[in-house]
N, C-alpha and C positions, 0 to 999 in steps of 0.2 A: 690185442686181447682186452676185452672190457673188464672193468673191475667186477668182483663178485657181487651179484645182486642181493638185495635184502630179502627178496622172496622169489618164488619160482616163475614170475611173470615173464612172458615173452615180450620183446620190445616191439616198437611200432615200425613197420616197414611199408613203403608204398606198394600198392597192389600193381602187379603187371598182369593185365588181363590178356590171356591167350586163349585161342580156340583151335582145337584140332578138328579139321574138317576133312572128310573123306568123300571122294567122288564115286558114285555108283558106277559099276562097270557098264559101259554102253554097248548094248547088243547091236552092233552095226556091221555091215559087210565091207564097206570100203575104207581104206586107209585115209583117204581125203576127208570122208565124213567124220571119222574118229577125231582127226586133227582139228577140224572145224568146231565140233562140239566141245572138245577139250578146251580150246581157246575161249569159247564163249563161257564155259564154266569157270575158268580162271578169272575172267573179267567180272563175273558175278560175285565170286568170293572176294576179290579185291574191293569191289564196290561196297560189300557188306562189312568188311573188316576195317576199312579206312574211313574215318569221319569225313563228312562233306566239308570242304573248305569253307571258311567264313560263316556258314549258316548252321553248323553243327554245335550242339551242346556237348562238350567233352567233360566227363566226370570220372574221378578216380577216388578210391577209398584207401585209408591207411588206419590200422595195420592190415596186413594181408589175412591173418587168421586171428581175429580178436577173441578174447575170452572174457568171461564175466569180470567186471571191474575195469576193463579197458575203456579208453576214450577213442571213439571212432571219428577220424577226421574225414570230412567230405569236401573235396576240392572240385570246383566247377569252373569251367571256362566257357561262358556263353558266346553267342554271336557277337562279333565285335561291335555291331551297331546297337546292341541291347545294353542300356545303362542301368536298368533296374536289377536288383539282386534276384537270383533264382530263389525259389522256395524249396525247403527241405523238410520232409516229414518222415518219421519212423513211428509206426503204430498210429496212435491218435494224437501225436504231438508234433507241432511245427517248431523248428529250431531256427534261431537267427543266423543269417549269413553276413559276413563282414568282408570288405574288399581288402586284399593283401597283395601288393605288387602285381596288379593287373588281373588277379584271379579272385574268386569268391571262396570263402571257407566257412564251414559250420562244424561245430564240435558236438558230438552225440555221446552222452554218457551211458555206460552200462553198469549194473550193480549186482552183487550176489543175491539180491532178493528176486531177481528176474529168472525166468525159465530159459535155459540154454536152448539153442536151436536156430532155426532160420528166421531172418528178419528181411523185410523189404524196405529199402530206403528209396523214397520217391523224390526226384529232383526235377523241378519244372521251371523253365523260363517262359518268355512270352510266346515262343514258337514251338518248343518241344518238351516232351516229358520222357524222363529216363527212370526206369524201375530197376534197381540193382539189388540182387539177392546177396546176402552175407550170412555166413554161419557163425554164430557166437558160441564158442566152446565152453563147456562146463569146467569148473575148477573144484578142487577139494580143499575146503577151508577147515583148519583145526578148531578145536573147542577148548575154551578156558573156563576155569572156575575161579570166580573173584569174590572175595569177602571184603566188604566195605565197612569202614567205621567212620562216623562223622560225615560231614558234607551234606547230609540229607539224602533222601531217597528219590526225590523228583525235582524237576526244573521248577524254579519260581516263575511267575508270570513275567517278571522283568527280563530274565535271561531268555525265556522262551520267545517272547515277542521280538526282542532285539536281535537274537541270533537268526530267527526266521526271516526277519526283514533283510538282514545282511546277505543271506543265501539267495535272495531274489535279485541281487544286483547284476545287471548286464550293461556295463558302460561300453560305448562304441570304440574307445581307444584300446589298442593292444600295447601293454607296457612290457611284457616279458619278451625275451629273445633267446632262443636256444634252450638247452637242458637246464632244469632247475638245480639249485645247489642243495646240499645237505644242510638242514637248518641248525643242527647242533651236533656236538660230539657225543660219544657214549654208544653203548651197544643197542641194537634194536631188540626191544623186549617184547613187543607185540606187533605182528605184521597186519597189513590190511585184510579185512574180510573175516577175521576170526569171529566165531560165534561164542556166546558166553552164558554161563550160569552165574547169577548174582545172588550171593547169600543162599545158594542151594536151589534157586528158582530159575528155570530156563527162560531166557529173554526172547520171546517171539518177535518176529519181524525186526530182528536186530542183526547188525553186523558191525564189526569194528571199523569205523569210518575214518581210518587214517593209519599212521605209523607212530609207534611209541618209541622214544629214545630214553633209556634209563641212564641217568648221570646225576652228578651232585647238584645240590641247590646252589644257585648262583652261576652255573655254567652259561656262557653267552648263547643267545639265540640270534641267528641272522635271517634276513629276508632271503628266501630261496630264489626270488626273482623280483624285479622292480614292480612297484605298484603304489597305490594310495591306501593309507590307513583309513578304514571305514567302519571299524568297530573297536571300542575299548570297553571292557567290563571288569569290574572288581568284585571280589568275593564279598567284601563288606558293604557292597551296594546291590546285593541281590543275586550275584552269580554263584549260587550255592553249589551247583554241580560242576560247571565249567571252571570255577575258580577264576583267578585273574586271566583275562582273555584279550587277545589281539586278533582282529580280522583284517586281512590285507587283500585288496582288490587288484588283481593283475590285469583286469580288463577283459571285455568280450565274454563275460560269464565265467571267467576262471578266478577262483577265490581260494585263499589259504586262511585257515584258522589255527591259532596256537592257544592251547589251554593248559591250566594248572600252573601258570607262571608264578614266580616269586616277585619279579620286578618287571615293570613296563617302562621303557625309555622313550616312547613316542606318544604323540597325541593324535586324536581324531583329525583327519584331514591332511596329515603330513604325507609327503611323497618320499619314498625311500628307494634306494638302489639295491640291486642284487648284492648280497654280501654285507650289507649294513646291519650293525647290531641294533636290535629292536627291543630286546628284553632279556630275562634270565630265567633259567629253569627253576621250577618250584615244586610244591606239593600241596597246592591249594585246591579247594573244591573236593569232589569225590575222587580221591586218589589213594592208591595203595602204597605210594612211595615216590620219592623225587623222580620226575621224568617230564619230558615234553611230549604232548600229543599234537602231531601235525596232521590236519585234515585238509584235503584238496577237493574242492567242489567245482563241478562243471555244469553250468545251467541248472543249478539247484540240487544235483545228485553228487554224493561222495564217491569219487573214483580212486583207483589205485594211484598213489603218487609215484611209484617206482618207475614206470615207463617215462614219466615226465622228467625224472632225474637222469636216467641213463641214456635214453635215446632222444628225448625231446618229442614234442608233438608238433606236426606241421601246422 
């Protein structure tokens, strides 16, 4: 039995593609003719259902039924003689693929700002093209009313530029392994995807880009997975909204950001292991009380961290 999840997200499970095929009744007179045609039909079905050996591009997707906020993992096994990575596109964007234990894998983010429904994921190597249809389910996100005092009402140019640069990182190494750890103790005060009114004004094109943990000032924060520290920001150096901030690069476009910290125990460029203490919970920046905001970004978009914690992402 899995631990109770922090929100109602479904986990990531590999797709098992199946097809139910029916043969039309063959209007024939002889038993021998029926048997011959039936055998030929079975051979045709088998040829269509089983990838060609050595020359086929095999692709699978995970999770089976993604919903807004999920990360879609695209796993491709190209022709054994093809050394170049396949290309993966969804919509008008191409996503990087990285080699992992003899396969290629790309991570495609989805967010609450998107329209639910059908997507086509195009995977192409030097010989073949596969177009896979996936249905991204809708989700119902709650609404909060937040009243802020202090911290300022907008990002400074310093934090805007540094945080934006951090979110573009796509390093080739993969540092994480398996499900992510919970970054701090305390109750979950705000789940991913929540919409908000700030001081009575609805925030358009906004969703809560992470999970908030409400706990006391000074509570330790640990790295949820291994990675390299790639952003350090301080409230007194222009991080007016984020407050004291740590950005952690887990590799291959997967990034964690921790904001509103009281203390920072690492330096830019440090490599940290999963479970290593990196800072302490605070109430800096635009914050309504002591808490940690943990955001998880995949190829520049904030995704739901919960599936990464409980099920992991292939």
